[in-house]
VMD Tcl script that builds the backbone (N, CA, C; Angstrom):
set m [mol new atoms 507]
animate dup $m
set s [atomselect $m all]
$s set {name element resname resid chain x y z} {
  {N N MET 1 A -4.110 53.856 -32.804}
  {CA C MET 1 A -5.410 53.296 -33.141}
  {C C MET 1 A -5.277 51.808 -33.490}
  {N N PHE 2 A -4.323 51.481 -34.375}
  {CA C PHE 2 A -4.132 50.100 -34.783}
  {C C PHE 2 A -3.740 49.232 -33.588}
  {N N ARG 3 A -2.856 49.780 -32.728}
  {CA C ARG 3 A -2.382 49.025 -31.583}
  {C C ARG 3 A -3.516 48.699 -30.610}
  {N N SER 4 A -4.418 49.644 -30.341}
  {CA C SER 4 A -5.511 49.385 -29.409}
  {C C SER 4 A -6.517 48.398 -29.983}
  {N N SER 5 A -6.750 48.401 -31.295}
  {CA C SER 5 A -7.682 47.423 -31.866}
  {C C SER 5 A -7.058 46.029 -31.866}
  {N N LEU 6 A -5.719 45.978 -32.077}
  {CA C LEU 6 A -5.036 44.692 -32.016}
  {C C LEU 6 A -5.067 44.142 -30.586}
  {N N THR 7 A -4.830 45.018 -29.625}
  {CA C THR 7 A -4.886 44.619 -28.216}
  {C C THR 7 A -6.289 44.142 -27.869}
  {N N GLY 8 A -7.309 44.830 -28.341}
  {CA C GLY 8 A -8.697 44.435 -28.092}
  {C C GLY 8 A -9.015 43.083 -28.710}
  {N N ALA 9 A -8.507 42.836 -29.930}
  {CA C ALA 9 A -8.738 41.551 -30.608}
  {C C ALA 9 A -8.058 40.418 -29.845}
  {N N LEU 10 A -6.818 40.650 -29.380}
  {CA C LEU 10 A -6.113 39.625 -28.604}
  {C C LEU 10 A -6.818 39.347 -27.287}
  {N N LEU 11 A -7.294 40.401 -26.634}
  {CA C LEU 11 A -8.013 40.234 -25.376}
  {C C LEU 11 A -9.294 39.424 -25.595}
  {N N THR 12 A -10.019 39.728 -26.660}
  {CA C THR 12 A -11.238 38.985 -26.982}
  {C C THR 12 A -10.921 37.514 -27.230}
  {N N LEU 13 A -9.834 37.256 -27.987}
  {CA C LEU 13 A -9.433 35.883 -28.273}
  {C C LEU 13 A -9.068 35.132 -26.988}
  {N N LEU 14 A -8.319 35.785 -26.110}
  {CA C LEU 14 A -7.941 35.150 -24.850}
  {C C LEU 14 A -9.139 34.868 -23.968}
  {N N LEU 15 A -10.128 35.753 -23.981}
  {CA C LEU 15 A -11.328 35.533 -23.185}
  {C C LEU 15 A -12.175 34.394 -23.734}
  {N N MET 16 A -12.082 34.148 -25.045}
  {CA C MET 16 A -12.877 33.085 -25.668}
  {C C MET 16 A -12.229 31.713 -25.529}
  {N N LEU 17 A -10.917 31.642 -25.239}
  {CA C LEU 17 A -10.229 30.354 -25.163}
  {C C LEU 17 A -10.880 29.353 -24.212}
  {N N PRO 18 A -11.352 29.761 -23.017}
  {CA C PRO 18 A -11.992 28.764 -22.155}
  {C C PRO 18 A -13.258 28.163 -22.762}
  {N N LEU 19 A -13.843 28.810 -23.767}
  {CA C LEU 19 A -15.058 28.299 -24.380}
  {C C LEU 19 A -14.770 27.252 -25.445}
  {N N VAL 20 A -13.507 27.186 -25.909}
  {CA C VAL 20 A -13.129 26.221 -26.926}
  {C C VAL 20 A -12.978 24.859 -26.265}
  {N N PRO 21 A -13.624 23.811 -26.815}
  {CA C PRO 21 A -13.491 22.489 -26.198}
  {C C PRO 21 A -12.026 22.055 -26.170}
  {N N THR 22 A -11.604 21.509 -25.036}
  {CA C THR 22 A -10.220 21.080 -24.925}
  {C C THR 22 A -10.085 19.642 -25.400}
  {N N ARG 23 A -9.000 19.355 -26.065}
  {CA C ARG 23 A -8.674 18.014 -26.526}
  {C C ARG 23 A -7.204 17.794 -26.236}
  {N N LEU 24 A -6.837 16.579 -25.996}
  {CA C LEU 24 A -5.425 16.296 -25.795}
  {C C LEU 24 A -4.727 16.357 -27.136}
  {N N CYS 25 A -3.699 17.161 -27.229}
  {CA C CYS 25 A -2.970 17.287 -28.492}
  {C C CYS 25 A -2.057 16.088 -28.677}
  {N N ALA 26 A -1.115 15.931 -27.782}
  {CA C ALA 26 A -0.210 14.792 -27.854}
  {C C ALA 26 A -0.698 13.746 -26.864}
  {N N GLY 27 A -0.641 12.473 -27.237}
  {CA C GLY 27 A -1.042 11.432 -26.312}
  {C C GLY 27 A -2.518 11.133 -26.326}
  {N N GLU 28 A -3.216 11.540 -27.363}
  {CA C GLU 28 A -4.641 11.248 -27.456}
  {C C GLU 28 A -4.880 9.743 -27.609}
  {N N VAL 29 A -3.946 9.085 -28.275}
  {CA C VAL 29 A -3.980 7.625 -28.374}
  {C C VAL 29 A -2.609 7.097 -27.983}
  {N N GLY 30 A -2.603 5.890 -27.459}
  {CA C GLY 30 A -1.349 5.290 -27.027}
  {C C GLY 30 A -0.450 4.960 -28.204}
  {N N PRO 31 A 0.844 5.221 -28.102}
  {CA C PRO 31 A 1.768 4.949 -29.199}
  {C C PRO 31 A 1.975 3.462 -29.462}
  {N N VAL 32 A 1.653 2.612 -28.487}
  {CA C VAL 32 A 1.843 1.171 -28.641}
  {C C VAL 32 A 0.558 0.505 -29.129}
  {N N THR 33 A -0.556 0.793 -28.473}
  {CA C THR 33 A -1.815 0.100 -28.769}
  {C C THR 33 A -2.725 0.872 -29.714}
  {N N ASN 34 A -2.478 2.153 -29.866}
  {CA C ASN 34 A -3.344 3.036 -30.652}
  {C C ASN 34 A -4.742 3.140 -30.032}
  {N N LEU 35 A -4.859 2.841 -28.745}
  {CA C LEU 35 A -6.112 2.972 -28.010}
  {C C LEU 35 A -6.122 4.327 -27.305}
  {N N PRO 36 A -7.309 4.827 -26.954}
  {CA C PRO 36 A -7.393 6.152 -26.323}
  {C C PRO 36 A -6.647 6.228 -24.994}
  {N N LEU 37 A -6.092 7.389 -24.734}
  {CA C LEU 37 A -5.476 7.697 -23.446}
  {C C LEU 37 A -6.106 8.968 -22.918}
  {N N PRO 38 A -6.491 9.021 -21.667}
  {CA C PRO 38 A -6.502 7.901 -20.731}
  {C C PRO 38 A -7.667 6.964 -21.024}
  {N N ARG 39 A -7.576 5.749 -20.484}
  {CA C ARG 39 A -8.657 4.763 -20.595}
  {C C ARG 39 A -8.641 3.903 -19.340}
  {N N PHE 40 A -9.772 3.255 -19.069}
  {CA C PHE 40 A -9.898 2.427 -17.873}
  {C C PHE 40 A -9.711 0.957 -18.198}
  {N N VAL 41 A -9.067 0.244 -17.281}
  {CA C VAL 41 A -8.860 -1.204 -17.347}
  {C C VAL 41 A -9.044 -1.735 -15.925}
  {N N SER 42 A -8.752 -3.010 -15.719}
  {CA C SER 42 A -8.798 -3.566 -14.364}
  {C C SER 42 A -7.604 -4.491 -14.168}
  {N N MET 43 A -7.315 -4.798 -12.912}
  {CA C MET 43 A -6.230 -5.734 -12.595}
  {C C MET 43 A -6.688 -7.155 -12.919}
  {N N LYS 44 A -5.950 -7.823 -13.773}
  {CA C LYS 44 A -6.236 -9.218 -14.101}
  {C C LYS 44 A -5.710 -10.134 -13.003}
  {N N ALA 45 A -4.566 -9.783 -12.472}
  {CA C ALA 45 A -3.912 -10.590 -11.449}
  {C C ALA 45 A -4.390 -10.187 -10.058}
  {N N SER 46 A -4.207 -11.084 -9.104}
  {CA C SER 46 A -4.562 -10.756 -7.721}
  {C C SER 46 A -3.440 -9.986 -7.031}
  {N N GLU 47 A -2.296 -9.904 -7.702}
  {CA C GLU 47 A -1.166 -9.155 -7.155}
  {C C GLU 47 A -0.334 -8.620 -8.315}
  {N N GLY 48 A 0.049 -7.350 -8.219}
  {CA C GLY 48 A 0.846 -6.762 -9.287}
  {C C GLY 48 A 1.781 -5.683 -8.783}
  {N N ASN 49 A 3.054 -5.776 -9.181}
  {CA C ASN 49 A 4.044 -4.780 -8.785}
  {C C ASN 49 A 3.833 -3.475 -9.547}
  {N N VAL 50 A 3.945 -2.384 -8.831}
  {CA C VAL 50 A 3.858 -1.052 -9.422}
  {C C VAL 50 A 5.263 -0.463 -9.334}
  {N N ARG 51 A 5.842 -0.188 -10.493}
  {CA C ARG 51 A 7.237 0.235 -10.548}
  {C C ARG 51 A 7.369 1.723 -10.835}
  {N N ARG 52 A 8.530 2.244 -10.515}
  {CA C ARG 52 A 8.825 3.663 -10.717}
  {C C ARG 52 A 8.989 4.003 -12.194}
  {N N GLY 53 A 9.389 3.032 -13.002}
  {CA C GLY 53 A 9.589 3.240 -14.427}
  {C C GLY 53 A 9.187 2.005 -15.205}
  {N N PRO 54 A 9.201 2.097 -16.546}
  {CA C PRO 54 A 8.703 1.004 -17.390}
  {C C PRO 54 A 9.737 -0.081 -17.705}
  {N N SER 55 A 10.246 -0.749 -16.677}
  {CA C SER 55 A 11.122 -1.909 -16.889}
  {C C SER 55 A 11.298 -2.650 -15.564}
  {N N LEU 56 A 11.780 -3.890 -15.661}
  {CA C LEU 56 A 12.018 -4.690 -14.460}
  {C C LEU 56 A 13.161 -4.135 -13.618}
  {N N SER 57 A 14.005 -3.322 -14.207}
  {CA C SER 57 A 15.130 -2.761 -13.447}
  {C C SER 57 A 14.709 -1.590 -12.557}
  {N N HIS 58 A 13.505 -1.063 -12.767}
  {CA C HIS 58 A 13.024 0.032 -11.918}
  {C C HIS 58 A 12.503 -0.509 -10.588}
  {N N ARG 59 A 12.665 0.307 -9.578}
  {CA C ARG 59 A 12.265 -0.055 -8.219}
  {C C ARG 59 A 10.756 -0.277 -8.111}
  {N N ILE 60 A 10.357 -1.244 -7.304}
  {CA C ILE 60 A 8.943 -1.472 -7.001}
  {C C ILE 60 A 8.552 -0.494 -5.906}
  {N N ASP 61 A 7.572 0.355 -6.184}
  {CA C ASP 61 A 7.113 1.316 -5.175}
  {C C ASP 61 A 6.073 0.705 -4.251}
  {N N TRP 62 A 5.202 -0.126 -4.772}
  {CA C TRP 62 A 4.211 -0.839 -3.973}
  {C C TRP 62 A 3.605 -1.948 -4.801}
  {N N VAL 63 A 2.692 -2.695 -4.205}
  {CA C VAL 63 A 2.069 -3.836 -4.871}
  {C C VAL 63 A 0.558 -3.699 -4.762}
  {N N TYR 64 A -0.132 -3.753 -5.919}
  {CA C TYR 64 A -1.594 -3.821 -5.897}
  {C C TYR 64 A -1.967 -5.244 -5.532}
  {N N LYS 65 A -2.918 -5.410 -4.601}
  {CA C LYS 65 A -3.294 -6.746 -4.138}
  {C C LYS 65 A -4.791 -6.974 -4.246}
  {N N ARG 66 A -5.404 -6.404 -5.258}
  {CA C ARG 66 A -6.844 -6.566 -5.396}
  {C C ARG 66 A -7.206 -6.864 -6.845}
  {N N ARG 67 A -7.558 -8.111 -7.100}
  {CA C ARG 67 A -7.992 -8.514 -8.435}
  {C C ARG 67 A -9.231 -7.701 -8.830}
  {N N ASP 68 A -9.326 -7.352 -10.095}
  {CA C ASP 68 A -10.445 -6.610 -10.685}
  {C C ASP 68 A -10.475 -5.128 -10.307}
  {N N MET 69 A -9.482 -4.634 -9.563}
  {CA C MET 69 A -9.490 -3.226 -9.191}
  {C C MET 69 A -9.417 -2.360 -10.453}
  {N N PRO 70 A -10.298 -1.358 -10.563}
  {CA C PRO 70 A -10.236 -0.483 -11.738}
  {C C PRO 70 A -9.016 0.435 -11.674}
  {N N LEU 71 A -8.396 0.636 -12.817}
  {CA C LEU 71 A -7.238 1.518 -12.946}
  {C C LEU 71 A -7.390 2.331 -14.233}
  {N N ARG 72 A -6.759 3.484 -14.260}
  {CA C ARG 72 A -6.778 4.323 -15.466}
  {C C ARG 72 A -5.373 4.310 -16.064}
  {N N ILE 73 A -5.289 3.920 -17.348}
  {CA C ILE 73 A -4.006 3.964 -18.063}
  {C C ILE 73 A -3.802 5.382 -18.565}
  {N N THR 74 A -2.623 5.955 -18.250}
  {CA C THR 74 A -2.320 7.323 -18.669}
  {C C THR 74 A -1.164 7.389 -19.658}
  {N N ALA 75 A -0.397 6.296 -19.796}
  {CA C ALA 75 A 0.728 6.286 -20.737}
  {C C ALA 75 A 1.093 4.846 -21.075}
  {N N GLU 76 A 1.819 4.690 -22.193}
  {CA C GLU 76 A 2.277 3.387 -22.650}
  {C C GLU 76 A 3.744 3.477 -23.043}
  {N N HIS 77 A 4.480 2.397 -22.779}
  {CA C HIS 77 A 5.869 2.297 -23.220}
  {C C HIS 77 A 6.185 0.818 -23.378}
  {N N GLY 78 A 6.281 0.347 -24.591}
  {CA C GLY 78 A 6.531 -1.072 -24.832}
  {C C GLY 78 A 5.451 -1.929 -24.195}
  {N N HIS 79 A 5.878 -2.882 -23.355}
  {CA C HIS 79 A 4.924 -3.772 -22.672}
  {C C HIS 79 A 4.458 -3.210 -21.334}
  {N N TRP 80 A 4.712 -1.942 -21.082}
  {CA C TRP 80 A 4.393 -1.327 -19.796}
  {C C TRP 80 A 3.312 -0.272 -19.945}
  {N N ARG 81 A 2.465 -0.167 -18.917}
  {CA C ARG 81 A 1.403 0.838 -18.891}
  {C C ARG 81 A 1.520 1.629 -17.592}
  {N N ARG 82 A 1.501 2.941 -17.718}
  {CA C ARG 82 A 1.468 3.773 -16.513}
  {C C ARG 82 A 0.015 3.873 -16.097}
  {N N VAL 83 A -0.265 3.504 -14.859}
  {CA C VAL 83 A -1.641 3.474 -14.361}
  {C C VAL 83 A -1.758 4.355 -13.129}
  {N N GLU 84 A -3.003 4.714 -12.834}
  {CA C GLU 84 A -3.296 5.395 -11.572}
  {C C GLU 84 A -4.599 4.849 -11.029}
  {N N ASP 85 A -4.697 4.848 -9.705}
  {CA C ASP 85 A -5.914 4.370 -9.055}
  {C C ASP 85 A -6.831 5.548 -8.753}
  {N N ARG 86 A -7.899 5.306 -8.015}
  {CA C ARG 86 A -8.892 6.359 -7.762}
  {C C ARG 86 A -8.330 7.519 -6.959}
  {N N ASP 87 A -7.231 7.302 -6.250}
  {CA C ASP 87 A -6.599 8.361 -5.474}
  {C C ASP 87 A -5.576 9.146 -6.285}
  {N N GLY 88 A -5.395 8.762 -7.557}
  {CA C GLY 88 A -4.437 9.445 -8.410}
  {C C GLY 88 A -3.016 8.957 -8.225}
  {N N VAL 89 A -2.835 7.907 -7.428}
  {CA C VAL 89 A -1.516 7.339 -7.181}
  {C C VAL 89 A -1.266 6.268 -8.232}
  {N N GLY 90 A -0.070 6.218 -8.757}
  {CA C GLY 90 A 0.177 5.223 -9.784}
  {C C GLY 90 A 1.626 4.936 -10.019}
  {N N GLY 91 A 1.875 4.236 -11.093}
  {CA C GLY 91 A 3.207 3.848 -11.500}
  {C C GLY 91 A 3.089 2.965 -12.728}
  {N N TRP 92 A 4.156 2.243 -13.022}
  {CA C TRP 92 A 4.212 1.411 -14.223}
  {C C TRP 92 A 3.930 -0.049 -13.887}
  {N N VAL 93 A 3.039 -0.664 -14.678}
  {CA C VAL 93 A 2.629 -2.055 -14.492}
  {C C VAL 93 A 2.798 -2.774 -15.826}
  {N N HIS 94 A 3.258 -4.026 -15.787}
  {CA C HIS 94 A 3.380 -4.814 -17.013}
  {C C HIS 94 A 1.979 -5.086 -17.568}
  {N N TYR 95 A 1.841 -4.986 -18.880}
  {CA C TYR 95 A 0.516 -5.118 -19.494}
  {C C TYR 95 A -0.132 -6.468 -19.234}
  {N N SER 96 A 0.647 -7.510 -18.988}
  {CA C SER 96 A 0.081 -8.844 -18.767}
  {C C SER 96 A -0.708 -8.930 -17.460}
  {N N LEU 97 A -0.537 -7.957 -16.570}
  {CA C LEU 97 A -1.263 -7.941 -15.299}
  {C C LEU 97 A -2.607 -7.219 -15.410}
  {N N LEU 98 A -2.887 -6.644 -16.585}
  {CA C LEU 98 A -4.092 -5.834 -16.778}
  {C C LEU 98 A -5.088 -6.529 -17.685}
  {N N SER 99 A -6.352 -6.182 -17.512}
  {CA C SER 99 A -7.435 -6.751 -18.304}
  {C C SER 99 A -8.303 -5.628 -18.865}
  {N N GLY 100 A -8.864 -5.861 -20.024}
  {CA C GLY 100 A -9.796 -4.905 -20.613}
  {C C GLY 100 A -11.181 -4.990 -19.991}
  {N N THR 101 A -11.405 -5.959 -19.115}
  {CA C THR 101 A -12.691 -6.084 -18.424}
  {C C THR 101 A -12.902 -4.840 -17.574}
  {N N ARG 102 A -14.053 -4.217 -17.740}
  {CA C ARG 102 A -14.311 -2.957 -17.036}
  {C C ARG 102 A -14.974 -3.203 -15.688}
  {N N THR 103 A -14.384 -2.598 -14.681}
  {CA C THR 103 A -14.929 -2.627 -13.333}
  {C C THR 103 A -14.945 -1.205 -12.791}
  {N N VAL 104 A -15.695 -1.005 -11.729}
  {CA C VAL 104 A -15.752 0.304 -11.077}
  {C C VAL 104 A -15.656 0.114 -9.570}
  {N N LEU 105 A -15.327 1.191 -8.895}
  {CA C LEU 105 A -15.219 1.200 -7.447}
  {C C LEU 105 A -16.359 2.047 -6.897}
  {N N VAL 106 A -17.136 1.489 -5.977}
  {CA C VAL 106 A -18.251 2.205 -5.359}
  {C C VAL 106 A -17.689 3.261 -4.409}
  {N N GLU 107 A -18.113 4.493 -4.590}
  {CA C GLU 107 A -17.586 5.608 -3.800}
  {C C GLU 107 A -18.555 6.140 -2.763}
  {N N ARG 108 A -19.661 5.436 -2.542}
  {CA C ARG 108 A -20.633 5.877 -1.542}
  {C C ARG 108 A -21.135 4.655 -0.785}
  {N N ASP 109 A -21.142 4.744 0.525}
  {CA C ASP 109 A -21.579 3.608 1.325}
  {C C ASP 109 A -23.070 3.369 1.153}
  {N N MET 110 A -23.431 2.096 1.070}
  {CA C MET 110 A -24.815 1.642 0.909}
  {C C MET 110 A -25.473 2.271 -0.317}
  {N N LEU 111 A -24.741 2.237 -1.423}
  {CA C LEU 111 A -25.225 2.769 -2.698}
  {C C LEU 111 A -26.355 1.894 -3.220}
  {N N ALA 112 A -27.507 2.508 -3.449}
  {CA C ALA 112 A -28.683 1.770 -3.917}
  {C C ALA 112 A -28.492 1.324 -5.362}
  {N N LEU 113 A -28.724 0.040 -5.592}
  {CA C LEU 113 A -28.660 -0.562 -6.920}
  {C C LEU 113 A -30.103 -0.679 -7.410}
  {N N HIS 114 A -30.508 0.237 -8.282}
  {CA C HIS 114 A -31.899 0.312 -8.752}
  {C C HIS 114 A -32.139 -0.650 -9.915}
  {N N THR 115 A -33.378 -1.112 -10.053}
  {CA C THR 115 A -33.724 -2.040 -11.130}
  {C C THR 115 A -33.779 -1.352 -12.492}
  {N N ARG 116 A -33.915 -0.046 -12.500}
  {CA C ARG 116 A -33.923 0.762 -13.731}
  {C C ARG 116 A -33.113 2.031 -13.469}
  {N N PRO 117 A -32.664 2.710 -14.531}
  {CA C PRO 117 A -31.926 3.968 -14.319}
  {C C PRO 117 A -32.874 5.113 -13.946}
  {N N ASP 118 A -33.428 5.004 -12.749}
  {CA C ASP 118 A -34.417 5.966 -12.271}
  {C C ASP 118 A -34.356 5.950 -10.740}
  {N N PRO 119 A -34.199 7.119 -10.097}
  {CA C PRO 119 A -34.098 7.127 -8.636}
  {C C PRO 119 A -35.356 6.614 -7.933}
  {N N ALA 120 A -36.496 6.610 -8.641}
  {CA C ALA 120 A -37.741 6.123 -8.052}
  {C C ALA 120 A -37.937 4.620 -8.268}
  {N N ALA 121 A -37.061 3.988 -9.036}
  {CA C ALA 121 A -37.179 2.549 -9.323}
  {C C ALA 121 A -36.885 1.740 -8.061}
  {N N PRO 122 A -37.438 0.532 -7.970}
  {CA C PRO 122 A -37.157 -0.324 -6.811}
  {C C PRO 122 A -35.659 -0.599 -6.664}
  {N N VAL 123 A -35.247 -0.819 -5.420}
  {CA C VAL 123 A -33.844 -1.094 -5.120}
  {C C VAL 123 A -33.634 -2.604 -5.041}
  {N N ALA 124 A -32.685 -3.117 -5.836}
  {CA C ALA 124 A -32.397 -4.548 -5.866}
  {C C ALA 124 A -31.408 -4.933 -4.771}
  {N N ALA 125 A -30.505 -4.021 -4.433}
  {CA C ALA 125 A -29.477 -4.288 -3.417}
  {C C ALA 125 A -28.817 -2.963 -3.044}
  {N N ALA 126 A -27.991 -3.011 -2.010}
  {CA C ALA 126 A -27.193 -1.846 -1.618}
  {C C ALA 126 A -25.741 -2.282 -1.573}
  {N N LEU 127 A -24.879 -1.484 -2.187}
  {CA C LEU 127 A -23.457 -1.810 -2.255}
  {C C LEU 127 A -22.671 -0.976 -1.251}
  {N N GLU 128 A -21.747 -1.617 -0.562}
  {CA C GLU 128 A -20.929 -0.921 0.425}
  {C C GLU 128 A -19.833 -0.108 -0.248}
  {N N LEU 129 A -19.358 0.884 0.459}
  {CA C LEU 129 A -18.233 1.697 0.026}
  {C C LEU 129 A -17.029 0.802 -0.255}
  {N N GLY 130 A -16.390 0.986 -1.421}
  {CA C GLY 130 A -15.199 0.208 -1.758}
  {C C GLY 130 A -15.446 -1.066 -2.518}
  {N N VAL 131 A -16.712 -1.437 -2.727}
  {CA C VAL 131 A -17.019 -2.640 -3.494}
  {C C VAL 131 A -16.562 -2.448 -4.938}
  {N N VAL 132 A -15.975 -3.494 -5.514}
  {CA C VAL 132 A -15.617 -3.492 -6.931}
  {C C VAL 132 A -16.720 -4.240 -7.663}
  {N N ALA 133 A -17.302 -3.585 -8.674}
  {CA C ALA 133 A -18.412 -4.173 -9.426}
  {C C ALA 133 A -18.082 -4.179 -10.914}
  {N N ARG 134 A -18.664 -5.104 -11.649}
  {CA C ARG 134 A -18.513 -5.165 -13.110}
  {C C ARG 134 A -19.370 -4.071 -13.730}
  {N N LEU 135 A -18.808 -3.418 -14.717}
  {CA C LEU 135 A -19.495 -2.321 -15.394}
  {C C LEU 135 A -20.229 -2.834 -16.622}
  {N N GLY 136 A -21.484 -2.456 -16.742}
  {CA C GLY 136 A -22.280 -2.801 -17.920}
  {C C GLY 136 A -22.532 -1.561 -18.759}
  {N N ASN 137 A -23.768 -1.369 -19.168}
  {CA C ASN 137 A -24.141 -0.215 -19.983}
  {C C ASN 137 A -24.103 1.070 -19.166}
  {N N CYS 138 A -23.851 2.182 -19.837}
  {CA C CYS 138 A -23.892 3.499 -19.193}
  {C C CYS 138 A -24.527 4.503 -20.149}
  {N N ASP 139 A -25.364 5.380 -19.603}
  {CA C ASP 139 A -25.796 6.556 -20.355}
  {C C ASP 139 A -25.063 7.742 -19.735}
  {N N LEU 140 A -25.499 8.943 -19.981}
  {CA C LEU 140 A -24.774 10.097 -19.459}
  {C C LEU 140 A -24.847 10.229 -17.943}
  {N N GLU 141 A -25.902 9.667 -17.313}
  {CA C GLU 141 A -26.075 9.842 -15.869}
  {C C GLU 141 A -26.036 8.558 -15.056}
  {N N TRP 142 A -26.336 7.404 -15.671}
  {CA C TRP 142 A -26.452 6.143 -14.940}
  {C C TRP 142 A -25.585 5.061 -15.567}
  {N N CYS 143 A -25.156 4.108 -14.725}
  {CA C CYS 143 A -24.419 2.932 -15.193}
  {C C CYS 143 A -25.030 1.674 -14.598}
  {N N GLU 144 A -24.997 0.623 -15.385}
  {CA C GLU 144 A -25.479 -0.685 -14.943}
  {C C GLU 144 A -24.299 -1.451 -14.345}
  {N N LEU 145 A -24.501 -2.007 -13.144}
  {CA C LEU 145 A -23.452 -2.746 -12.452}
  {C C LEU 145 A -23.917 -4.149 -12.110}
  {N N ARG 146 A -22.934 -5.061 -11.957}
  {CA C ARG 146 A -23.183 -6.415 -11.470}
  {C C ARG 146 A -22.218 -6.678 -10.333}
  {N N SER 147 A -22.776 -7.141 -9.214}
  {CA C SER 147 A -21.932 -7.455 -8.057}
  {C C SER 147 A -22.669 -8.411 -7.130}
  {N N GLY 148 A -21.977 -9.423 -6.682}
  {CA C GLY 148 A -22.530 -10.354 -5.706}
  {C C GLY 148 A -23.821 -11.017 -6.140}
  {N N GLY 149 A -23.982 -11.276 -7.429}
  {CA C GLY 149 A -25.196 -11.902 -7.936}
  {C C GLY 149 A -26.329 -10.916 -8.187}
  {N N TYR 150 A -26.111 -9.648 -7.920}
  {CA C TYR 150 A -27.129 -8.622 -8.147}
  {C C TYR 150 A -26.765 -7.794 -9.370}
  {N N LYS 151 A -27.794 -7.231 -9.988}
  {CA C LYS 151 A -27.611 -6.404 -11.171}
  {C C LYS 151 A -28.542 -5.215 -11.042}
  {N N GLY 152 A -28.035 -4.034 -11.371}
  {CA C GLY 152 A -28.876 -2.849 -11.300}
  {C C GLY 152 A -28.144 -1.604 -11.751}
  {N N TRP 153 A -28.793 -0.467 -11.568}
  {CA C TRP 153 A -28.310 0.816 -12.055}
  {C C TRP 153 A -27.983 1.750 -10.901}
  {N N VAL 154 A -26.898 2.514 -11.061}
  {CA C VAL 154 A -26.481 3.512 -10.067}
  {C C VAL 154 A -26.133 4.806 -10.789}
  {N N PRO 155 A -26.239 5.935 -10.088}
  {CA C PRO 155 A -25.787 7.196 -10.698}
  {C C PRO 155 A -24.279 7.133 -10.978}
  {N N LYS 156 A -23.887 7.556 -12.149}
  {CA C LYS 156 A -22.486 7.513 -12.568}
  {C C LYS 156 A -21.581 8.305 -11.625}
  {N N SER 157 A -22.128 9.349 -11.031}
  {CA C SER 157 A -21.335 10.206 -10.152}
  {C C SER 157 A -20.940 9.518 -8.845}
  {N N ARG 158 A -21.489 8.336 -8.548}
  {CA C ARG 158 A -21.217 7.629 -7.300}
  {C C ARG 158 A -20.199 6.506 -7.438}
  {N N ILE 159 A -19.593 6.390 -8.637}
  {CA C ILE 159 A -18.631 5.314 -8.883}
  {C C ILE 159 A -17.374 5.898 -9.536}
  {N N TRP 160 A -16.253 5.154 -9.418}
  {CA C TRP 160 A -15.016 5.538 -10.078}
  {C C TRP 160 A -14.591 4.404 -10.991}
  {N N GLY 161 A -14.238 4.753 -12.228}
  {CA C GLY 161 A -13.795 3.757 -13.194}
  {C C GLY 161 A -14.459 3.942 -14.538}
  {N N VAL 162 A -15.193 5.026 -14.674}
  {CA C VAL 162 A -15.861 5.346 -15.937}
  {C C VAL 162 A -15.784 6.857 -16.126}
  {N N ASP 163 A -15.525 7.275 -17.351}
  {CA C ASP 163 A -15.436 8.702 -17.657}
  {C C ASP 163 A -16.825 9.323 -17.582}
  {N N PRO 164 A -16.968 10.526 -17.042}
  {CA C PRO 164 A -18.289 11.158 -16.920}
  {C C PRO 164 A -19.029 11.318 -18.258}
  {N N ARG 165 A -18.297 11.419 -19.368}
  {CA C ARG 165 A -18.934 11.579 -20.681}
  {C C ARG 165 A -19.089 10.266 -21.424}
  {N N GLU 166 A -18.638 9.165 -20.823}
  {CA C GLU 166 A -18.636 7.876 -21.506}
  {C C GLU 166 A -20.034 7.272 -21.566}
  {N N ILE 167 A -20.364 6.767 -22.758}
  {CA C ILE 167 A -21.617 6.036 -22.973}
  {C C ILE 167 A -21.251 4.635 -23.433}
  {N N ARG 168 A -21.825 3.636 -22.767}
  {CA C ARG 168 A -21.557 2.224 -23.098}
  {C C ARG 168 A -22.861 1.523 -23.404}
  {N N GLU 169 A -22.861 0.762 -24.482}
  {CA C GLU 169 A -24.073 0.008 -24.865}
  {C C GLU 169 A -23.755 -1.458 -25.022}
}
mol reanalyze $m
mol bondsrecalc $m
mol representation Tube
mol addrep $m
């Protein structure tokens, strides 16, 4: 009797685990900067080496060649940040090549830039797939962008470089 009630209690607990909000236990903040991990940044430089490990002695795997490209920092070690791009590919970059300026990557061709965060609002411009834009305010569904002299709002789900739950004012 005791064993079956214990088994039932464990089964109930295991079934409830997916309902518990998940949080990162270790690595919630960076050990160097004490800033949240992961977090978004952008390339400050027009060219930056991406290394296999966090030092100059590690091999260069490739070179980022796009200034302002949004990247996600996933780890920190001294003056090095492990980053990944929108494809999930990454490596270690020296912190001096990164900027806290927030940018996003347009993930839909001819994305309408609305004058207000409303799909019925007038369209100020259309952004091509792959455009890098400056990130402004965001609510749960929309973000304000600036690109090519235009300013407007796009659905958050159509860009990469901002967390889906992130709100910016």
